[in-house]
N, C-alpha and C positions, 0 to 999 in steps of 0.2 A: 504493502501499499503506499500511494506515494501523493504526502502532506505538503501542498503547495503558502506558502506564506508569503506575502507583498517586502514585510521587515520583519521580523527580529531582533532580539537581544543579542540573542548563537543560537545556530538548527544546534549543535550540541545539548546545549542545554535543552532547546527543544526536544532531543529526542532521547534524553536522559530520562526525561522527567514519562517521557509513555514507556518506556519499557518497565519503573517501575511498576510501570500498566497492566503490563504485560504482551506488548506487542512484539509480533515476532522478528524469526529473522528477517532481515530483507525488508523492512522499515524505513521509508526514507521520510526524512526534509527535507525541503529546498524553498531557499530563499532568492528573493530580487535584492535584500540588505540585509546589514548586520548592523547595530551597532557598537556591537564589542566582540566580532571578529573570534577568536580563540586562536592563538598560534603556538609553536611549544614554546617554554620553560619563560612560559606567561608574557610569551610576545604578544604583540594584535595582529590581527590581520587587513587589511584593509580591504572592505567591505563594502564600498558604495554603491550608487544604484548606476553604477552604470554601465553595465552590460557585466556581471560579473555572476559565475556560476556557487554557489556556497548550498552545498549539500553535508547529509549524515546521516549516516547508514547503520541499524541494529543489526550487531553480529551476532547472534546466539551461536558458539563454537562447542565441542569439544575436548581443541587443544588451541588452546592461544596462545598468545606469544607476541615477542615484538616480529617475531620477521612477516608480520601481520600489515606493519607500513611498509612494507620492500612489493606485497605484494599488492596490496594496493597505487600505490606508485608504478608498479607493470602495468595495472589498470589502466592508468591515466595513462604511465607513455601510448599504450597500445592504442588510445585513441588520438595521437598527436603525432603523427610523420617528424622524423626529426630532430624526434627530439631524446637530450639523453636522461641521467637519475645520476643525481647525487644524493650520496649518503647519508644519513636512512632517509629522507622522508619531501627530497622534492625532486621538481621536474622542472628545465631548465628547459629555454629554448635557446642562440648564440650564448651561451651566458647569462643568460637570467632566466629570474623565476618566472616562472610558470601558473605551475600550481606548486599548494604542499598539503602536502597531508599529516590528519593527525588521529591518532587509537586511542582514548580513554576510559578506562574500568566504569562499569556503571549501573548496579541497579542487577546484577550476579547479568550480566550482557555485558557486549566490547560495543564504546560510540564511537564511531569511523567518520574521523572529518574530511571532510575533503575541497578547497577552496580551490576554482582555476581563471584565472583573467580571461574573458573570451574576447569581449570586445570592444575594453575600453580604449576611447583614445588617446591618454595622459596617466599620470601617478602625480601623488603629492612629489615634490623637490626630492625628499630625503628620498622616496624611491625612484628614479627616472635610472639611476644607475644600476641597479640589481635587479627593475623588474620589467616586467613584458607584458601583452599580451595576445592572442592570437593575433588579434586584429591588426598593432602595431607589427606583428611579424606576415603577417602574409599579405595586407594592405585590401581585406574583406569581412565584413562580416561574416558571424556562424552563427547558424538558430541550434536556441539553446536546450535546448528540449532536441533537440534528439545529439548533442552531445551528452545529457542527461541522461539519459534512455541507453548511450552507447559504456557510458560512464556505472551506472549498477548492475549493467548486465555483464560484461569483464571483471568488473569489481565481488560479484560473487560470485564468478566463478574464478578466479582468481585465489580468493583467498579458502578454496577447498583446496589446493596441489599440496602435495606434503612436502612440510620446512623443509626437504633438500633440491627437493625442483625451483618451490619461490627460489631460496639462495642460489640455489645452479644458476636461474633464466638473469638474473636480477645484476651478480658478477659477470656476463655476459654481455647483457645492455647498457651496462655503465663504464661508462672514460673514469667515472671518480674512483674507482676497486681498485683496482690491482694500473700499475705501473705509474702512475699520479704522483706527484710534487705538492704535496697541501700543508698547509697550518692546518691545527684543528684549537681554536677556546684562543688563537695567542700564545698557546706553554705548549706547543708539538708541532716539531715540525721535521717530518720524515719526504716514504713514498711508499706507498699502499703497494702491500703486500696480497688481498683478496681478502673475507670476510672466514669466521672460525665457525666450528656447525651451528652456532648459535642465531650467524645473524652478527655480532662484533666486528666491526675493522682491526685489520690488522694493522701498523706502517710501520714503517722501518726507520728508523730511529740510528742519532751516530752510540750512541749508549742500549741499542737493543729493539725487539720488537713492544711495541706497547698496541692494548691493544682496547678500543676506544670504543665505548659504552654507550655512551648519552656526545654528542657537543658537535660544538657547527665548526665543516671542514669544508675551506677557503683552500682556489689552488694557488701556490707562489709564483 
């Protein structure tokens, strides 16, 4: 079931409330705008009423885990030609962020929040260097309902894959996972060497291999 809203505080909060009421796996909340869109590590997600797609999916799965974030990234990437995946939750076009994913536990379920920049023609000054939209990259507008249907179908398909297959596909389809010189949160610098069996990023530094459990990964 799809719950459509014009404006909301956060689709993730709305989805969590529905999960508490027993809403089934695959229930979706989608909004044209959010007044307080949620990003990772307490960051906000720009969610103005200017052509973005903001949705949250209720997932009821037997084997939840951090690999689900990567499964959702693969699902979004599969709908966007020539996009890249930056571990663990960003989808990029021309090295700028076009989509972000976040998964939170709530009321016996998982809430998967996805924000995709679709038809925005501009961004606030502080985001212009790091964010982009499908419109800015392609020069034409995109049908948001079509993207919603594709992302939802692909998301529900990818989260059912075995964890090992999700990690294999993510490593194959991300330029950030292996052989990339990166900086993590301004404190770790090195070359990525793949994912471990849990999906954590491995970075070879001058003093050894660092296992990155969370953090902002940026190219050097």
